[in-house]
C-alpha positions as CSV (number, residue, x, y, z in Angstrom):
1,M,-18.9,2.2,-14.6
2,S,-18.0,-1.5,-14.1
3,A,-18.1,-3.1,-10.6
4,I,-14.3,-3.6,-10.7
5,Y,-13.6,0.0,-11.6
6,E,-16.1,1.2,-8.9
7,N,-14.3,-1.0,-6.4
8,A,-10.9,0.4,-7.4
9,V,-12.0,4.0,-7.1
10,D,-13.5,3.3,-3.7
11,S,-10.2,1.8,-2.5
12,L,-8.4,4.8,-3.8
13,R,-10.8,7.1,-2.0
14,I,-10.5,5.2,1.3
15,G,-6.8,4.9,1.0
16,M,-6.5,8.7,0.6
17,K,-8.8,9.3,3.6
18,F,-6.6,7.1,5.8
19,F,-3.6,9.0,4.6
20,L,-5.0,12.5,5.0
21,E,-6.9,12.1,8.3
22,E,-4.0,11.4,10.6
23,R,-0.3,10.9,10.4
24,S,-0.3,7.8,12.5
25,Y,1.2,4.3,12.4
26,S,-2.2,2.7,11.7
27,N,-3.5,5.3,9.2
28,H,-0.4,5.2,7.1
29,K,-0.2,1.4,7.1
30,H,-3.8,1.0,6.0
31,A,-3.4,3.8,3.4
32,I,-0.5,1.8,1.7
33,L,-2.4,-1.5,1.8
34,T,-5.6,0.1,0.5
35,L,-3.9,2.0,-2.3
36,F,-2.1,-1.2,-3.4
37,H,-5.5,-2.9,-3.5
38,A,-6.7,-0.1,-5.8
39,I,-3.7,-0.7,-8.1
40,E,-4.6,-4.4,-8.3
41,L,-8.2,-3.7,-9.2
42,F,-7.3,-1.1,-11.8
43,L,-5.0,-3.7,-13.5
44,K,-7.9,-6.2,-13.4
45,E,-10.2,-3.6,-14.9
46,R,-7.9,-3.4,-17.9
47,L,-7.9,-7.2,-18.3
48,A,-11.7,-7.2,-18.1
49,Q,-11.8,-4.6,-20.9
50,A,-9.9,-7.0,-23.1
51,N,-12.0,-10.0,-22.0
52,P,-13.9,-10.4,-18.7
53,L,-12.6,-14.0,-18.3
54,L,-8.9,-12.8,-18.1
55,I,-9.3,-11.6,-14.5
56,Y,-9.6,-15.2,-13.4
57,K,-6.6,-17.3,-12.4
58,N,-7.9,-20.5,-14.1
59,I,-10.0,-19.9,-17.2
60,D,-10.1,-23.6,-18.2
61,V,-12.7,-24.5,-15.6
62,K,-16.3,-23.3,-15.1
63,I,-16.2,-19.7,-13.7
64,A,-18.3,-19.0,-10.6
65,D,-18.8,-15.9,-8.4
66,D,-16.2,-17.1,-6.0
67,S,-13.6,-18.2,-8.6
68,Q,-10.1,-17.0,-7.7
69,T,-8.8,-14.0,-9.6
70,V,-5.3,-13.1,-10.6
71,G,-2.8,-11.2,-8.5
72,V,-0.7,-8.2,-9.5
73,R,2.2,-10.2,-11.0
74,E,-0.2,-12.4,-13.0
75,A,-2.2,-9.3,-14.2
76,L,1.0,-7.6,-15.3
77,A,2.2,-10.7,-17.2
78,R,-1.2,-11.1,-18.9
79,L,-1.2,-7.5,-20.0
80,E,2.3,-7.9,-21.3
81,N,1.2,-11.0,-23.3
82,L,-1.7,-9.1,-24.8
83,G,0.6,-6.3,-26.0
84,L,-0.8,-4.0,-23.3
85,G,2.1,-4.0,-20.9
86,V,2.9,-1.0,-18.8
87,P,6.2,0.8,-19.3
88,A,9.2,-0.4,-17.4
89,D,9.4,2.6,-15.1
90,E,5.7,2.2,-14.1
91,K,6.1,-1.5,-13.6
92,K,9.0,-0.9,-11.3
93,I,6.8,1.4,-9.2
94,I,4.3,-1.4,-8.7
95,E,7.0,-3.9,-7.9
96,D,8.5,-1.6,-5.3
97,I,5.2,-0.9,-3.7
98,Q,4.3,-4.7,-3.7
99,R,7.5,-5.4,-1.8
100,I,6.5,-2.9,0.9
101,R,3.0,-4.2,1.0
102,N,4.2,-7.8,1.3
103,R,6.5,-6.8,4.2
104,I,3.5,-5.2,6.0
105,E,1.2,-8.1,5.3
106,H,3.6,-10.9,6.2
107,H,6.3,-9.4,8.5
108,R,6.2,-5.9,9.8
109,Y,5.5,-2.3,9.0
110,D,8.4,0.1,9.4
111,H,6.6,3.4,10.0
112,S,8.6,6.3,8.5
113,E,7.1,9.6,7.5
114,K,9.5,10.1,4.6
115,E,9.1,6.5,3.3
116,D,5.3,6.5,3.7
117,N,5.0,9.8,1.7
118,A,7.2,8.5,-1.1
119,T,5.4,5.1,-1.3
120,I,1.9,6.8,-1.4
121,A,3.0,9.4,-3.9
122,A,4.5,6.7,-6.1
123,S,1.2,4.7,-5.8
124,L,-0.8,7.7,-6.8
125,K,1.5,8.5,-9.7
126,F,0.9,5.0,-11.2
127,I,-2.8,5.1,-10.6
128,M,-3.2,8.5,-12.3
129,Y,-1.0,7.3,-15.3
130,F,-2.9,4.0,-15.6
131,V,-6.4,5.4,-15.3
132,E,-5.8,8.1,-17.9
133,F,-3.6,6.3,-20.5
134,A,-4.4,2.6,-20.1
135,L,-8.1,2.8,-19.0
136,E,-8.7,6.0,-20.9
137,R,-10.8,7.5,-18.2
138,K,-10.8,10.4,-15.8
139,L,-11.4,10.4,-12.1
140,D,-13.4,13.6,-12.2
141,G,-16.9,13.0,-11.0
142,H,-16.0,9.6,-9.6
143,I,-14.0,10.9,-6.6
144,E,-14.4,14.0,-4.4
145,A,-12.8,17.1,-5.9
146,S,-10.9,17.8,-2.6
147,I,-9.3,14.3,-2.6
148,L,-8.5,14.5,-6.3
149,R,-6.7,17.9,-5.8
150,E,-4.7,16.2,-3.0
151,I,-3.8,13.4,-5.4
152,N,-2.8,15.7,-8.2
153,N,-0.7,17.8,-5.8
154,R,1.2,14.8,-4.5
155,V,1.8,13.4,-7.9
156,F,3.1,16.8,-9.1
157,E,5.5,17.1,-6.1
158,Y,6.6,13.5,-6.6
159,N,7.5,14.2,-10.2
160,E,9.2,17.5,-9.3
161,R,11.4,15.7,-6.6
162,S,12.2,12.9,-9.1
163,A,13.3,15.4,-11.7
164,L,15.4,17.3,-9.2
165,A,17.0,14.1,-8.0
166,E,17.8,13.2,-11.7
167,H,19.3,16.6,-12.3
168,R,21.5,16.3,-9.2
169,L,22.7,12.8,-10.2
170,H,23.5,13.9,-13.8
171,E,25.4,17.0,-12.5
172,W,27.5,14.7,-10.2
173,L,28.1,12.2,-13.0
174,H,29.4,14.9,-15.3
175,S,31.7,16.3,-12.5
176,R,33.0,12.8,-11.8
177,W,33.3,11.7,-15.4
178,P,33.8,14.9,-17.5
179,D,34.1,13.0,-20.8
180,W,30.8,11.1,-20.3
181,N,28.4,11.7,-23.1
182,A,24.8,11.3,-21.9
183,E,23.5,11.1,-25.5
184,Q,25.6,8.0,-26.2
185,E,25.4,6.3,-22.8
186,D,22.8,6.3,-20.0
187,T,25.6,6.3,-17.4
188,P,29.4,6.1,-17.5
189,K,30.7,2.6,-17.9
190,E,32.4,2.6,-14.5
191,F,29.3,3.6,-12.7
192,E,27.3,0.6,-11.5
193,G,24.0,2.5,-11.1
194,T,21.8,3.7,-8.3
195,L,20.2,1.6,-5.5
196,P,16.9,2.0,-3.6
197,C,17.4,4.3,-0.6
198,P,16.2,2.7,2.6
199,E,15.1,6.1,3.9
200,C,12.9,7.4,1.0
201,R,12.6,4.1,-1.0
202,Q,13.5,5.9,-4.2
203,D,16.2,4.6,-6.5
204,W,18.7,7.4,-6.1
205,L,21.2,6.0,-3.6
206,V,24.9,5.8,-4.6
207,I,27.3,3.7,-2.6
208,G,31.1,3.5,-3.0
209,W,31.7,6.9,-4.7
210,H,31.4,9.3,-1.7
211,E,32.8,9.2,1.8
212,K,29.4,7.9,2.9
213,P,26.4,6.6,0.8
214,F,24.5,9.5,-0.7
215,C,20.9,9.7,-1.8
216,F,20.2,12.2,-4.6
217,H,16.5,12.2,-3.7
218,C,17.0,12.9,0.0
219,N,20.0,15.1,-1.0
220,T,21.9,13.9,2.0
221,T,24.2,11.1,3.2
222,V,22.5,7.9,4.4
223,D,24.1,5.3,6.9
224,A,23.2,2.5,4.5
225,S,24.7,-0.7,3.2
226,V,23.8,-3.6,0.9
227,C,23.1,-7.1,2.2
228,E,24.8,-9.7,0.0
229,E,22.4,-12.3,1.2
230,C,19.1,-10.7,0.1
231,C,20.6,-7.9,-2.0
232,A,18.4,-5.3,-0.1
233,T,19.7,-1.9,1.0
234,F,19.2,-1.2,4.7
235,V,19.9,1.5,7.3
236,I,22.8,0.1,9.3
237,D,21.3,0.8,12.7
238,N,18.0,-0.9,11.7
239,G,19.6,-4.0,10.3
240,C,18.7,-6.0,7.3
241,G,15.2,-7.6,6.9
242,C,16.6,-11.1,6.2
243,G,18.4,-11.0,9.6
244,K,22.0,-11.4,8.3
245,Y,22.8,-8.0,9.7
246,P,21.0,-7.4,13.0
247,G,20.2,-3.8,13.9
248,K,21.6,-1.9,16.7
249,D,20.7,-3.5,20.1
250,D,18.8,-0.9,22.1
251,G,18.5,-3.2,25.1
252,R,15.1,-4.6,24.2
253,I,16.3,-7.9,23.0
254,Q,18.4,-8.5,26.1
255,A,15.5,-7.5,28.3
256,L,13.3,-10.0,26.5
257,L,15.9,-12.8,26.9
258,D,16.2,-11.9,30.6
259,Q,12.4,-12.1,30.9
260,M,12.2,-15.5,29.2
261,R,15.1,-16.8,31.3
262,G,13.4,-15.6,34.5
263,Q,10.1,-17.2,33.5
264,A,11.9,-20.5,32.8
265,I,13.6,-20.5,36.2
266,R,10.3,-19.8,38.0
267,E,8.6,-22.6,36.1
268,R,11.4,-25.0,37.0
269,E,11.2,-24.0,40.6
270,A,7.4,-24.5,40.6
271,R,7.9,-28.0,39.1
272,D,10.5,-28.9,41.7
273,K,8.1,-27.9,44.6
274,R,5.4,-30.1,43.1
275,E,7.7,-33.0,42.9
């Protein structure tokens, strides 16, 4: 077992322990970050199988132990150029998880039980696919049986929910467009497609065809909209991440402004007394 693969398996193990130990803000946040790290390492392992130098960002200089390695996007691009690219559906999973990881690392973590479960299940789905079919390995014997059972159960449930969501969508499409032939077209021509649901982060949200936006994965309506500035879907009360559409004011922003204003007044009065 290579050092990269061993490191990836360890990140997978630690990420699952974070997730299973406690349903808390901190545990779920670190589970997502650690599982993404595992994905990055598994991708590098596949590059190293082709050529150990391919894991490094700049292979035209002398390689040292501390030489910078590629990130996820670069690893995916190199695998694609080698004819080893991952399928589009699996690649999209990685891109969706990376967006969530970047938001946590550079902005904020929006703790949501439903979103966390979906993100972690999608991460595990990709890992299990990639280890078995790209790396041609099995995790048996490299990770505790109890953790592996949890992984397999969550991947199975994720696949079942995705299949059910797809069935619901197709049933609705057929009812809305009775003449649509699924064998000739993926979707009816008038249908623009689905969007990422801001509640479950799965691409089963439909906007504009129901009284309210409807997610076929959540199987319920969602108070969601799309930001024309950043093209992201968002829960209306929470606002958009880019700030174009602020969330519902629960009083905290005004309280903070009042606090800052009061502090400014006190500082000015203190200066006036000194003068």
